[in-house]
N, C-alpha and C positions, 0 to 999 in steps of 0.2 A: 468407343463412340461417345459415350456419355461425357467424357472429358472435352472432347472437341466441341460439342454444343454449348457446354458451360463457358468455355473460353470465347466462343463466338458471341454469346450473349453479353459477356462482360466487355467485350471490345465494342459491341453496339452501344451499350450504356455509356461507356467512356466517350465515344464519339458524340452521342446525343448530348451528354453533359457539356462537352466542349462547345458544341454549336450553341446550346442555350446560353452558356456563359458569354460567349462572343456577342450574341444578340443583345443580352442585357447590357453590356458595356457599350455597345453601338447606340442603343436607345439612350443610355445615360449621357454619352457624349454629345449626341444630337440635342437633348434637352438642355444641357449646359450651354451650347451654342445659341440655341433659340432664345433662351431666357436671359443670357448675359451678354453675349457678343453682338447679336443682331441689333438690339436696341442702341447699343453704343455706336454701331456703324451708322444707323439711321440718324442719330443725333449729330454725328460728325458731317454727314451730308447736309442736314438741315442748316447747320451753323455755316458751312461753306457757301451755301447758296445764299444765306442772309448776307454774309460779308461781301459776296460778289455783286449784290444788288444795292450796295450803299450809294446814297446820293447826297450832295450838299443840301443842307437844311434839314436833314433827318434828325430826329431826337434819339439819342442813344443812352443806354445804361451800360457803364463800364463794369468790369469784374470787381472793381473796388467799391462800387455802390454809388458813383456819382453819375448824375444825369447831365447831359450836355447836348449841344447842337453841333453837328459837323459843318465846318466852314471850308475845308479843303481836303481833297483826297489824292494821294499819290499811289504807287504800286503796292506797298505794304504798310504805309502809315497814313494816319489821318490827323488833322488838327481839329480839336474839339474846344469849343468855347463853353465855359462853365458860369452859370449864374447870371446875374444882372450886370456884372462888371465886364465890359466889352474888352478889357485888357487881359482877361484871364483865359488865354489860349494856350493849350497844351498839346504838343505833338505826341502821339502814341501809336503803338503797333495795332493793326486791325484785329489781332487775336485778343486784345484786351476789351473788345466790345462783346457783351453778352445778350443784349436785347436791342432791337430797332424798331422805332415807331415812325412810320413814313410821314413826311411833312404834309402830303395831300390826303392823308387818310380820312380827315374830317369832312372833306369836300364831296 
C-alpha cells in the first residue's frame, strides 16, 4: 500500500507541475501580445483613419521628411506641392504620408 500512495503523490506533483508550467507560458504569451502586438495594431488603425480623412489643402509630412500641401487626392495616390515653388508637384502613394495637419485646424 505504501507504494501506491507514493506513486499517486508523484502523479499529483507531475500534474500540478504541468498545469503551472502551462499557466506561466500562457501569461508570458499574453504579456508579449499586450506589450508588442497590441500597440502596433492600434498604430495601424490610427494611420488608416488619418489617411482616410485626408483633404485637399492639408499640410502633410512625408516619410522622407518633406512638408507639403495636398492639392489632389485619388484612390491610393495624392499629389503634394512642396515649398514656395508652385511647379514642384509630386504624385505619391498615400502610405508615404506619416503626419497630417488639417488646413482648418487654426480656425
